[in-house]
C-alpha positions, 0 to 999 in steps of 0.5 A: 422242512420249510417249518424247520428253515423257518425255525432255524432263521428265527433261531438266528436272528434271535442269537443275532440280536443277542450277540448285538445286545451283549457287545453293546453292554459289553462297550457301555459298561467297559467304557463308563467303568475305564472312563469313571476310573481315570476321570480326576476326583472333582469330575463327577459324570452322573450316567454315560451312553453310548449308543448301539449304532456306534454314532453318539455318546451321551454324559449326564449330569457332567460336574466340576465340583467347587473348591473347598470354602465356596457355597454350593457343590458346583462350580459347573454343571451340563444337563447334557453332553451330546457327541459323536464317537468311534472307536480307535481299533478293533477293541475299545481298548485302542481307545475312542474319539470323541468329536463334535461335542454339545452342550446343552443346559450348561450352569457355571456358578462364579463366587467371589468371597469377602477375602477376596478369593474366587472359585475360578482361580482356587481350582487351580490348587485342585487342578496341581493336586489331581495332576500329582495323583495321576503323576504318580500312579503312573509312576507306580505302575511302571516307573519311568517308561510308564510316563513316557509310554502316556501308561494310567492316561485318561488319553491312552484311551478317550481322545477328546476334542478342542472345540465345544459349543454350547446352547442355552447356558448360564453364568451366575456371579456371585459376589460376597465383597459387597458391604450390603451382602451377597450379589447375584448378576446372570448372563443366560442364554449363552450362546458360545464356541469354546476351544480348551487346550489340556494336559496329557493327564487330562487333569489341567487346562493349559489355554481355553477361548470362548466366544459367544453373546448372552443376556444380562439377566436374561434382558432382551434387549441387554447384550454382552458379547465377548471373546476370551483367552485365559490361560489358569495354569500360569502363576498369576493372573494371564489373561484377555478380555474382550467385551461388547455390550449394549443397552446395559440397565447402568442401575444393575452395575451400580455396587461397581461404581457407586462410590467413585461416582459424583452421580446417582443415576436414576435409569440410564443404560450402558455400551461400549468395548470394554477390552481388560488384558492381564498377564502376571500380574500387569494389566492393559485396559481400554475402554469406551462407555457410552451412556444415554437415557440417562436420569441422575443427579449429583449427589449431596456434597457433590454439587460444588466439588471440581474436576480439573478446576470446574463443577462435576455439573459443568464438566458433563457438557464437555462429555456430552456428545452431538446425539446428546450420549455422554461419552468416555474413554479410558486406559487402565496400565501398569502393576495390579497393585497399583494400576494407572488411570489414563484418559482416552482420545475421546476424553482427551478431546472434551478436557481439551475444550473444555480447557479452551473455553476456560482459558478464552473466558479467563483472557476476557476477564483479564482485559489487562486487571489483576486480581488483589489479595494474593490471588491468582490472576485471571492470565495465570488461571489461563496458563494453567488451564494451558498447562492442563491441556499439554499434559492431557496430550502427553499421556 
C-alpha cells in the first residue's frame, strides 16, 4: 500500500509538472504569435522568451529596419531587451503589460546621404505607411466600431512602458555629404534614459526624449552629455537638443568647421554648451565654446585677412581668456533656409574691448592731423569702431 502511495505521488508530481510545462508552452507560443502578427513591417524580433515564473520576458535581436535607399539593413539593433511582465487577466487574451525594460547592446545607425536625406527623418514614410495599414486592417475586421473599440491594435494585448533604460549602447553617424567620402563619428558606451510616447497602434512615435552620456569615438576623456526631445510626426523638423561636451578632440570635427575657419588646427580640445532647437523649420541656437591646448596656424592666404577691421591673428587675442582658452559664444536664429548669426555676450565683450583699443589708438594717432589723398582720418576710423560697438550691443 505504501509503495502504491509513493507511485501515485510521483505520478501526480509528473502530471503537475507536465501541466505547468504545457501551460508555459501555450503562453510562449500564443504571446509570440500574437505579437509578431501585430508588429509593423519595419520591426523584426529574433526570438521572444517568456520565463515560466511569469516575471520576465526577453526579446533577442530586436531590429528596426532602415528606410529604402540607405546602406545597411538596420536603423537600430538591440541585442537583448529584458523586462518584467504581468498578465492583465486570467488569460493571455486579456492582455500583457511590460514593465521596467532594459536595453542591452543597442546599436543605432544614423546616416546622411549625398543628397542630404537622413534615415531617421525618412522613417516618417515607413511609420505613416504602417499606421495606414493598421487602420485599414482594423476597419476590415469590424468597420467603424472596430476603430472605436481599438480592435486590431497591438495595444489591445500588449501595454508598453513609456520609460526605457539603455546600457552600453552605441551610435554610429555616417555622413556621405563630405567631399572626401563617407565620414564616421561614433558615440560609445551610451548610458541613457529614454521616454517614448507612441500612437494607439504602436506604429508611430508621437514624441521621444532622451537624457544620457557617452564617449566620443570611445575616448575616455571625451565626454558628451545630452538632453534631447524629438517630435518625428511633425511635418517639419521639430526637436530640442542640449549638449554639454568636455575635452573633445577638435580635429574630429574638422570636416564641419574647416571650410569656414581661417585656422588649421594641429591639435586642441573642445568643451562647451551647445543648444539647437528646431521648431517647424525654424532654428534657435545658443552656444558657448571653449578651445584649449591649441596648436594652430593661419591658413595660407588668410594671414592678412581682416575681420571687423583687424587681422585674424590680432582678433584671437581678444577672445583668449586669462586661463589661455579661446572662448567664443554665438547664436543662430531664423528660418532654416536662411538662418542669421549673432554674437553672444562673451563675444560681444571681446569685440567691444577690441573696438575700445582701436578707438584709443586712432585718437592717439590723430593728434589733430588728417590723412592726405582722400583717405579716412584716424578720427573717422575711431568713429567707425564706435559704430561697430553700438551695432553689436544692439543685437
